[in-house]
LUMMARDO-149681 format. One record per residue: x, y, z of N, C-alpha, C, O in turn; residue in one letter. Coordinates in pm, whole numbers, padded with zeros to 5 digits, always signed. Example, Ala and Ser with C-alpha at 12.3 -4.5 7.8 and 13.67 -1.06 7.14 Angstrom:
REM LUMMARDO-149681
+01319-00569+00780+01230-00450+00780+01320-00330+00780+01424-00332+00846A +01285-00225+00708+01367-00106+00714+01290+00003+00787+01341+00114+00804S 
END
This chain:
REM LUMMARDO-149681
-00076+01094-00943-00047+01046-01041+00056+01042-01071+00071+01162-01092M +00205+00975-01106+00326+00974-01136+00359+00983-01285+00324+00890-01356A +00416+01077-01333+00429+01111-01477+00534+01001-01508+00542+00910-01426T +00640+00996-01648+00742+00899-01646+00862+01026-01612+00980+00996-01595P +00824+01140-01607+00955+01282-01519+00953+01248-01369+01053+01276-01303D +00848+01188-01309+00856+01190-01176+00917+01064-01108+00924+00949-01151Q +00956+01114-00998+01008+01017-00905+00901+00931-00848+00796+00986-00812T +00922+00740-00829+00767+00694-00744+00826+00687-00618+00943+00663-00585L +00706+00718-00538+00787+00730-00362+00719+00566-00307+00601+00530-00310I +00825+00500-00264+00865+00389-00234+00839+00386-00090+00786+00286-00042L +00854+00432-00055+00788+00465+00091+00650+00477+00137+00570+00546+00073Q +00613+00406+00259+00452+00408+00330+00424+00379+00424+00452+00260+00438S +00363+00436+00541+00332+00396+00675+00190+00314+00663+00098+00358+00595V +00184+00222+00719+00110+00086+00704+00067+00162+00855+00146+00223+00927V -00075+00142+00879-00122+00144+01033-00250+00075+01011-00337+00113+00932R -00255-00022+01084-00366-00154+01098-00467-00076+01167-00449+00003+01260C -00594-00116+01100-00721-00069+01119-00728-00147+01276-00782-00066+01351P -00709-00216+01317-00732-00334+01466-00674-00294+01598-00717-00283+01713L -00506-00267+01510-00489-00244+01647-00391-00097+01698-00342-00063+01806C -00392-00037+01561-00298+00125+01523-00177+00102+01503-00102+00188+01457G -00145-00004+01530+00028+00043+01495+00047+00043+01355-00011-00018+01265H +00157+00141+01354+00215+00128+01208+00327+00144+01208+00387+00199+01301R +00384+00098+01101+00475+00021+01046+00554+00119+00882+00495+00133+00775E +00691+00168+00913+00727+00183+00766+00782+00110+00672+00887+00048+00692T +00724+00108+00567+00772-00016+00517+00782+00030+00351+00722+00129+00309E +00892-00083+00237+00920-00027+00125+00850-00124+00078+00846-00242+00113I +00764-00038-00049+00679-00122-00142+00761-00185-00238+00881-00161-00244M +00687-00282-00333+00734-00335-00423+00743-00181-00585+00703-00065-00594P +00792-00246-00646+00772-00084-00732+00726-00160-00897+00718-00117-01012R +00708-00279-00839+00644-00348-00983+00527-00431-00940+00488-00508-01028D +00458-00436-00825+00371-00538-00784+00277-00475-00699+00322-00385-00629A +00160-00503-00690+00002-00482-00575+00091-00591-00459+00132-00707-00472C +00096-00516-00370+00104-00649-00236-00044-00670-00150-00114-00581-00102Q -00070-00827-00148-00245-00842-00157-00261-00868+00001-00366-00884+00063W -00115-00869+00055-00159-00971+00231-00043-00849+00274+00037-00787+00204F -00070-00844+00409+00030-00794+00539+00027-00813+00689-00065-00785+00766Y +00132-00860+00712+00138-00886+00884+00159-00813+00922+00268-00757+00904D +00012-00747+01039+00062-00638+01130+00190-00678+01204+00202-00800+01216C +00280-00609+01252+00384-00615+01309+00341-00600+01480+00410-00640+01574K +00212-00533+01488+00157-00480+01627+00103-00655+01737+00161-00711+01831G -00047-00695+01654-00136-00765+01691-00099-00867+01598-00170-00966+01615C +00000-00883+01490+00001-00992+01379-00128-01033+01270-00131-01129+01193G -00228-00932+01289-00352-00981+01233-00295-00962+01084-00233-00861+01049A -00322-01067+01003-00330-01093+00840-00393-00947+00751-00501-00988+00710L -00382-00828+00713-00458-00699+00630-00441-00791+00523-00348-00864+00489L -00626-00751+00453-00611-00786+00329-00679-00639+00241-00749-00555+00298K -00648-00633+00127-00698-00492+00074-00852-00449+00075-00930-00528+00023P -00912-00315+00139-01081-00282+00124-01077-00290-00022-00996-00259-00110E -01233-00358-00015-01292-00360-00149-01292-00203-00196-01325-00097-00145P -01219-00261-00367-01213-00152-00490-01062-00084-00453-01022+00020-00505G -00983-00166-00348-00849-00137-00330-00751-00195-00405-00824-00287-00443D -00658-00216-00452-00580-00276-00540-00476-00375-00427-00467-00498-00423C -00412-00281-00350-00330-00347-00216-00345-00295-00108-00429-00206-00104C -00279-00326+00008-00278-00310+00131-00237-00171+00171-00268-00112+00275V -00153-00122+00061-00055-00002+00062-00178+00123+00043-00187+00227+00109F -00255+00081-00053-00366+00135-00122-00471+00222+00003-00500+00338+00034C -00510+00037+00060-00598+00101+00167-00600+00131+00318-00690+00164+00395S -00427+00098+00337-00364+00124+00525-00263+00204+00539-00212+00231+00647Y -00219+00258+00402-00081+00322+00383-00067+00475+00404-00172+00527+00443G +00030+00553+00387-00003+00711+00418+00042+00698+00228+00018+00808+00178T +00089+00611+00136+00132+00610-00002+00070+00531-00067+00076+00417-00020V -00003+00544-00179-00057+00465-00262+00065+00339-00349+00170+00395-00380P +00063+00236-00376+00156+00163-00391+00221+00207-00548+00130+00230-00627C +00335+00221-00598+00370+00228-00741+00275+00212-00801+00210+00315-00819P +00221+00093-00857+00161+00077-00984+00010+00149-00964-00068+00172-01057P -00008+00171-00856-00140+00306-00896-00078+00464-00888-00124+00564-00943F +00040+00455-00802+00124+00596-00905+00159+00583-01009+00176+00697-01052Q +00187+00496-01102+00164+00552-01290+00014+00550-01321-00031+00560-01435Q -00049+00538-01225-00147+00521-01325-00248+00378-01364-00322+00384-01462G -00244+00263-01287-00276+00153-01310-00428+00153-01243-00438+00164-01120C -00521+00144-01309-00645+00190-01270-00712+00020-01232-00830-00006-01212T -00605-00069-01230-00699-00183-01249-00843-00226-01107-00944-00287-01141C -00833-00207-01044-00890-00237-00947-01012-00064-00880-01125-00079-00831F -00943+00073-00900-01035+00140-00855-01129+00205-00998-01228+00277-00980G 
END
């Protein structure tokens, strides 16, 4: 969890659970991203139950709101 003096990590590698394709993406600073189109197979990814966004479900780094302590969904 980021504190005010920590830098947010804005880059995450999203891995498609269907085809395994990996893509490096820049996350929005102030919002959760609920949908993601896989660039490998074209699947529309949605968050897993209990996760706020696709980055928290399929990314190597959780979304910036989660990094800042948002517990809206978890």
